[in-house]
Biopython code that builds the backbone (N, CA, C, O; Angstrom):
import numpy as np
from Bio.PDB.StructureBuilder import StructureBuilder

atoms = [
    (1, "MET", "N", (90.908, 104.525, 103.607)),
    (1, "MET", "CA", (92.056, 104.071, 102.641)),
    (1, "MET", "C", (93.268, 102.319, 102.465)),
    (1, "MET", "O", (93.590, 101.423, 103.245)),
    (2, "LYS", "N", (93.534, 102.611, 101.125)),
    (2, "LYS", "CA", (94.856, 101.184, 101.439)),
    (2, "LYS", "C", (96.101, 102.613, 100.092)),
    (2, "LYS", "O", (95.879, 103.522, 99.293)),
    (3, "TYR", "N", (97.016, 102.051, 100.541)),
    (3, "TYR", "CA", (98.295, 102.114, 99.780)),
    (3, "TYR", "C", (98.704, 100.601, 99.171)),
    (3, "TYR", "O", (98.514, 99.525, 99.738)),
    (4, "PHE", "N", (99.300, 100.815, 97.901)),
    (4, "PHE", "CA", (100.403, 100.120, 97.496)),
    (4, "PHE", "C", (101.362, 100.803, 96.529)),
    (4, "PHE", "O", (101.065, 101.905, 96.066)),
    (5, "VAL", "N", (102.523, 100.180, 96.199)),
    (5, "VAL", "CA", (103.152, 100.381, 95.670)),
    (5, "VAL", "C", (103.952, 99.513, 94.424)),
    (5, "VAL", "O", (104.415, 98.468, 94.884)),
    (6, "ASN", "N", (104.157, 99.643, 93.340)),
    (6, "ASN", "CA", (104.170, 98.413, 92.094)),
    (6, "ASN", "C", (105.353, 98.558, 91.806)),
    (6, "ASN", "O", (106.164, 99.032, 92.601)),
    (7, "ASP", "N", (105.607, 98.226, 90.783)),
    (7, "ASP", "CA", (107.016, 97.554, 90.574)),
    (7, "ASP", "C", (107.497, 98.767, 89.536)),
    (7, "ASP", "O", (108.659, 98.508, 89.222)),
    (8, "SER", "N", (107.072, 99.932, 88.914)),
    (8, "SER", "CA", (108.188, 100.995, 89.097)),
    (8, "SER", "C", (108.688, 102.109, 89.819)),
    (8, "SER", "O", (108.805, 103.329, 89.710)),
    (9, "CYS", "N", (108.979, 101.009, 90.742)),
    (9, "CYS", "CA", (109.388, 102.507, 91.901)),
    (9, "CYS", "C", (110.635, 101.670, 92.048)),
    (9, "CYS", "O", (111.076, 100.527, 92.172)),
    (10, "ILE", "N", (111.088, 103.653, 91.906)),
    (10, "ILE", "CA", (112.377, 103.440, 91.413)),
    (10, "ILE", "C", (113.396, 103.609, 93.120)),
    (10, "ILE", "O", (114.537, 103.190, 92.928)),
    (11, "GLY", "N", (113.237, 103.988, 94.252)),
    (11, "GLY", "CA", (113.787, 102.944, 95.401)),
    (11, "GLY", "C", (114.561, 104.709, 95.873)),
    (11, "GLY", "O", (115.785, 104.844, 95.877)),
    (12, "CYS", "N", (113.583, 105.921, 96.240)),
    (12, "CYS", "CA", (114.066, 106.951, 96.184)),
    (12, "CYS", "C", (114.038, 107.331, 97.527)),
    (12, "CYS", "O", (114.763, 108.005, 98.257)),
    (13, "GLY", "N", (112.797, 106.588, 97.668)),
    (13, "GLY", "CA", (112.939, 106.847, 99.459)),
    (13, "GLY", "C", (111.991, 108.287, 99.552)),
    (13, "GLY", "O", (111.966, 108.649, 100.728)),
    (14, "LEU", "N", (111.327, 109.069, 98.801)),
    (14, "LEU", "CA", (111.272, 110.246, 99.599)),
    (14, "LEU", "C", (109.402, 110.204, 100.043)),
    (14, "LEU", "O", (108.682, 110.984, 100.667)),
    (15, "CYS", "N", (109.133, 108.740, 99.280)),
    (15, "CYS", "CA", (107.254, 108.464, 99.920)),
    (15, "CYS", "C", (107.646, 108.269, 101.622)),
    (15, "CYS", "O", (106.965, 108.689, 102.557)),
    (16, "ALA", "N", (108.933, 107.512, 101.713)),
    (16, "ALA", "CA", (109.062, 106.809, 103.402)),
    (16, "ALA", "C", (109.297, 108.367, 104.299)),
    (16, "ALA", "O", (108.818, 108.800, 105.347)),
    (17, "MET", "N", (110.194, 108.866, 103.382)),
    (17, "MET", "CA", (110.391, 110.472, 104.453)),
    (17, "MET", "C", (109.027, 111.168, 104.720)),
    (17, "MET", "O", (108.491, 111.514, 105.773)),
    (18, "ALA", "N", (108.667, 111.252, 103.502)),
    (18, "ALA", "CA", (106.860, 111.953, 102.859)),
    (18, "ALA", "C", (106.175, 111.606, 104.513)),
    (18, "ALA", "O", (105.550, 112.338, 105.281)),
    (19, "CYS", "N", (106.649, 110.042, 104.642)),
    (19, "CYS", "CA", (105.470, 109.207, 105.394)),
    (19, "CYS", "C", (105.190, 108.072, 105.980)),
    (19, "CYS", "O", (104.264, 107.266, 106.068)),
    (20, "PRO", "N", (106.798, 108.325, 106.547)),
    (20, "PRO", "CA", (107.206, 107.042, 107.553)),
    (20, "PRO", "C", (106.300, 105.883, 108.135)),
    (20, "PRO", "O", (106.735, 104.732, 108.121)),
    (21, "GLU", "N", (104.883, 106.204, 108.713)),
    (21, "GLU", "CA", (104.268, 105.168, 109.619)),
    (21, "GLU", "C", (102.744, 104.640, 108.185)),
    (21, "GLU", "O", (101.591, 104.213, 108.249)),
    (22, "VAL", "N", (103.872, 105.086, 106.920)),
    (22, "VAL", "CA", (102.721, 104.344, 106.016)),
    (22, "VAL", "C", (103.557, 103.460, 104.937)),
    (22, "VAL", "O", (103.046, 102.762, 104.061)),
    (23, "PHE", "N", (104.636, 103.593, 105.126)),
    (23, "PHE", "CA", (105.921, 103.632, 103.424)),
    (23, "PHE", "C", (107.048, 103.115, 104.861)),
    (23, "PHE", "O", (107.064, 103.105, 106.092)),
    (24, "GLU", "N", (108.006, 102.681, 103.509)),
    (24, "GLU", "CA", (109.212, 101.795, 104.147)),
    (24, "GLU", "C", (109.347, 101.153, 103.431)),
    (24, "GLU", "O", (108.568, 100.447, 102.790)),
    (25, "MET", "N", (111.208, 101.400, 103.405)),
    (25, "MET", "CA", (111.909, 100.976, 102.362)),
    (25, "MET", "C", (112.319, 98.782, 102.563)),
    (25, "MET", "O", (112.374, 98.208, 103.651)),
    (26, "ASN", "N", (112.457, 98.308, 101.608)),
    (26, "ASN", "CA", (112.142, 97.545, 101.935)),
    (26, "ASN", "C", (114.170, 96.677, 101.932)),
    (26, "ASN", "O", (114.758, 97.215, 100.994)),
    (27, "ASP", "N", (114.732, 96.076, 102.358)),
    (27, "ASP", "CA", (115.621, 94.636, 102.339)),
    (27, "ASP", "C", (116.549, 94.725, 100.372)),
    (27, "ASP", "O", (117.715, 94.393, 100.158)),
    (28, "ALA", "N", (115.599, 95.231, 99.354)),
    (28, "ALA", "CA", (115.774, 95.531, 98.305)),
    (28, "ALA", "C", (116.281, 97.024, 97.865)),
    (28, "ALA", "O", (116.772, 97.447, 96.819)),
    (29, "GLY", "N", (115.955, 97.625, 99.087)),
    (29, "GLY", "CA", (115.648, 99.104, 97.970)),
    (29, "GLY", "C", (114.966, 100.112, 97.872)),
    (29, "GLY", "O", (115.272, 101.300, 97.772)),
    (30, "LEU", "N", (113.394, 99.247, 97.926)),
    (30, "LEU", "CA", (112.427, 100.083, 97.345)),
    (30, "LEU", "C", (111.086, 99.894, 98.013)),
    (30, "LEU", "O", (111.265, 98.935, 98.764)),
    (31, "ALA", "N", (110.176, 100.190, 98.103)),
    (31, "ALA", "CA", (109.350, 101.673, 99.097)),
    (31, "ALA", "C", (108.037, 100.480, 98.601)),
    (31, "ALA", "O", (107.673, 100.223, 97.454)),
    (32, "ILE", "N", (107.585, 99.974, 99.748)),
    (32, "ILE", "CA", (106.499, 99.391, 100.422)),
    (32, "ILE", "C", (105.280, 99.628, 101.449)),
    (32, "ILE", "O", (105.721, 100.120, 102.487)),
    (33, "ALA", "N", (104.157, 99.470, 101.479)),
    (33, "ALA", "CA", (102.965, 100.418, 102.154)),
    (33, "ALA", "C", (102.972, 99.078, 103.094)),
    (33, "ALA", "O", (102.493, 97.952, 102.963)),
    (34, "SER", "N", (103.796, 99.779, 104.175)),
    (34, "SER", "CA", (103.172, 99.072, 105.519)),
    (34, "SER", "C", (102.496, 98.973, 106.910)),
    (34, "SER", "O", (102.721, 98.454, 108.003)),
    (35, "LYS", "N", (101.451, 99.821, 106.243)),
    (35, "LYS", "CA", (99.749, 99.544, 106.677)),
    (35, "LYS", "C", (99.172, 98.845, 105.895)),
    (35, "LYS", "O", (99.821, 98.710, 104.857)),
    (36, "SER", "N", (98.061, 98.230, 105.907)),
    (36, "SER", "CA", (96.653, 98.158, 105.674)),
    (36, "SER", "C", (95.829, 99.220, 105.567)),
    (36, "SER", "O", (95.580, 99.597, 104.422)),
    (37, "GLU", "N", (95.282, 99.872, 106.591)),
    (37, "GLU", "CA", (94.923, 100.751, 106.678)),
    (37, "GLU", "C", (95.315, 101.752, 106.829)),
    (37, "GLU", "O", (95.487, 101.793, 108.048)),
    (38, "VAL", "N", (95.813, 103.328, 106.149)),
    (38, "VAL", "CA", (96.400, 104.525, 106.619)),
    (38, "VAL", "C", (95.290, 105.018, 107.534)),
    (38, "VAL", "O", (94.098, 105.238, 107.321)),
    (39, "PRO", "N", (96.105, 105.131, 108.693)),
    (39, "PRO", "CA", (95.485, 106.477, 110.312)),
    (39, "PRO", "C", (95.127, 107.771, 109.627)),
    (39, "PRO", "O", (95.703, 108.347, 108.704)),
    (40, "ALA", "N", (94.022, 108.094, 110.309)),
    (40, "ALA", "CA", (93.716, 109.638, 109.686)),
    (40, "ALA", "C", (94.523, 110.188, 109.909)),
    (40, "ALA", "O", (94.227, 111.337, 109.579)),
    (41, "GLU", "N", (95.559, 110.171, 110.328)),
    (41, "GLU", "CA", (95.974, 111.358, 111.201)),
    (41, "GLU", "C", (97.275, 111.483, 110.368)),
    (41, "GLU", "O", (98.055, 112.434, 110.416)),
    (42, "VAL", "N", (97.413, 110.129, 109.426)),
    (42, "VAL", "CA", (98.780, 110.885, 108.535)),
    (42, "VAL", "C", (97.589, 110.524, 106.932)),
    (42, "VAL", "O", (98.147, 110.193, 105.886)),
    (43, "MET", "N", (96.074, 110.642, 106.968)),
    (43, "MET", "CA", (95.849, 110.533, 105.655)),
    (43, "MET", "C", (96.667, 111.523, 104.565)),
    (43, "MET", "O", (97.438, 111.111, 103.699)),
    (44, "GLU", "N", (96.153, 113.564, 104.932)),
    (44, "GLU", "CA", (96.578, 114.260, 104.233)),
    (44, "GLU", "C", (98.620, 113.722, 104.050)),
    (44, "GLU", "O", (98.697, 113.591, 102.828)),
    (45, "ALA", "N", (100.013, 113.417, 104.601)),
    (45, "ALA", "CA", (101.269, 112.583, 104.585)),
    (45, "ALA", "C", (100.982, 112.251, 103.421)),
    (45, "ALA", "O", (101.193, 112.553, 102.246)),
    (46, "ALA", "N", (100.201, 111.233, 104.342)),
    (46, "ALA", "CA", (100.059, 110.292, 102.703)),
    (46, "ALA", "C", (99.859, 110.130, 101.463)),
    (46, "ALA", "O", (100.411, 109.293, 100.749)),
    (47, "ALA", "N", (99.032, 110.949, 101.137)),
    (47, "ALA", "CA", (98.899, 111.511, 99.413)),
    (47, "ALA", "C", (99.619, 112.471, 99.135)),
    (47, "ALA", "O", (99.244, 113.113, 98.154)),
    (48, "GLN", "N", (100.973, 112.983, 99.885)),
    (48, "GLN", "CA", (101.281, 114.003, 99.568)),
    (48, "GLN", "C", (102.816, 113.521, 99.499)),
    (48, "GLN", "O", (103.742, 114.214, 99.077)),
    (49, "ALA", "N", (102.926, 112.076, 100.039)),
    (49, "ALA", "CA", (103.687, 111.630, 99.565)),
    (49, "ALA", "C", (103.341, 110.561, 97.779)),
    (49, "ALA", "O", (104.086, 110.323, 96.829)),
    (50, "GLN", "N", (102.394, 110.320, 97.963)),
    (50, "GLN", "CA", (101.531, 109.599, 96.226)),
    (50, "GLN", "C", (102.276, 110.654, 95.660)),
    (50, "GLN", "O", (103.494, 110.636, 95.483)),
    (51, "GLY", "N", (101.275, 111.844, 95.301)),
    (51, "GLY", "CA", (101.738, 112.752, 95.294)),
    (51, "GLY", "C", (102.976, 113.312, 94.223)),
    (51, "GLY", "O", (102.954, 113.814, 93.099)),
    (52, "GLY", "N", (104.127, 112.923, 95.258)),
    (52, "GLY", "CA", (105.663, 113.666, 95.653)),
    (52, "GLY", "C", (106.607, 112.429, 94.266)),
    (52, "GLY", "O", (107.573, 112.596, 93.522)),
    (53, "CYS", "N", (105.713, 111.336, 94.510)),
    (53, "CYS", "CA", (106.505, 110.308, 93.418)),
    (53, "CYS", "C", (106.750, 110.413, 91.727)),
    (53, "CYS", "O", (106.094, 110.548, 90.694)),
    (54, "PRO", "N", (108.084, 110.263, 92.160)),
    (54, "PRO", "CA", (108.456, 110.847, 90.503)),
    (54, "PRO", "C", (108.035, 110.202, 89.148)),
    (54, "PRO", "O", (107.800, 110.666, 88.032)),
    (55, "VAL", "N", (108.028, 108.149, 90.025)),
    (55, "VAL", "CA", (107.492, 107.590, 89.063)),
    (55, "VAL", "C", (105.995, 107.451, 89.306)),
    (55, "VAL", "O", (105.439, 106.671, 88.533)),
    (56, "GLY", "N", (105.522, 107.815, 89.865)),
    (56, "GLY", "CA", (103.577, 107.233, 89.747)),
    (56, "GLY", "C", (103.599, 106.359, 90.884)),
    (56, "GLY", "O", (102.520, 106.451, 91.470)),
    (57, "ALA", "N", (104.505, 105.417, 91.532)),
    (57, "ALA", "CA", (104.904, 104.508, 91.272)),
    (57, "ALA", "C", (103.975, 103.704, 92.745)),
    (57, "ALA", "O", (104.185, 102.618, 93.285)),
    (58, "ILE", "N", (103.095, 104.602, 92.997)),
    (58, "ILE", "CA", (102.119, 104.712, 94.613)),
    (58, "ILE", "C", (101.044, 103.909, 94.187)),
    (58, "ILE", "O", (101.369, 103.319, 93.156)),
    (59, "GLU", "N", (99.671, 103.585, 94.620)),
    (59, "GLU", "CA", (98.333, 103.230, 93.938)),
    (59, "GLU", "C", (97.132, 103.416, 95.045)),
    (59, "GLU", "O", (97.229, 102.970, 96.188)),
    (60, "ASN", "N", (96.445, 103.845, 94.753)),
    (60, "ASN", "CA", (95.453, 103.436, 96.037)),
    (60, "ASN", "C", (94.692, 102.308, 95.586)),
    (60, "ASN", "O", (94.389, 102.006, 94.432)),
    (61, "ALA", "N", (94.387, 101.643, 96.832)),
    (61, "ALA", "CA", (94.146, 99.864, 96.723)),
    (61, "ALA", "C", (93.233, 99.953, 96.251)),
    (61, "ALA", "O", (93.122, 99.392, 95.161)),
    (62, "ASP", "N", (92.159, 100.647, 96.762)),
    (62, "ASP", "CA", (90.961, 100.794, 97.226)),
    (62, "ASP", "C", (90.315, 100.622, 95.701)),
    (62, "ASP", "O", (89.096, 100.681, 95.537)),
]
sb = StructureBuilder()
sb.init_structure("model")
sb.init_model(0)
sb.init_chain("A")
sb.init_seg("    ")
for serial, (resi, resn, name, xyz) in enumerate(atoms, 1):
    if name == "N":
        sb.init_residue(resn, " ", resi, " ")
    sb.init_atom(name, np.array(xyz, "f"), 0.0, 1.0, " ", f" {name:<3s}", serial, name[0])
structure = sb.get_structure()
């Protein structure tokens, strides 16, 4: 599974807190998906990050 963060990101940082193995904040203060493939051991945390995004900015890339 892959994720990407679309242009509606508001930079709240919830995804990076929920799953730092996959999401991080860039220099502009917006989230990016830093892994091309989500490791199996953090799939649940990545899904929770997606579900917890207040603006729905995290999308499945598959």
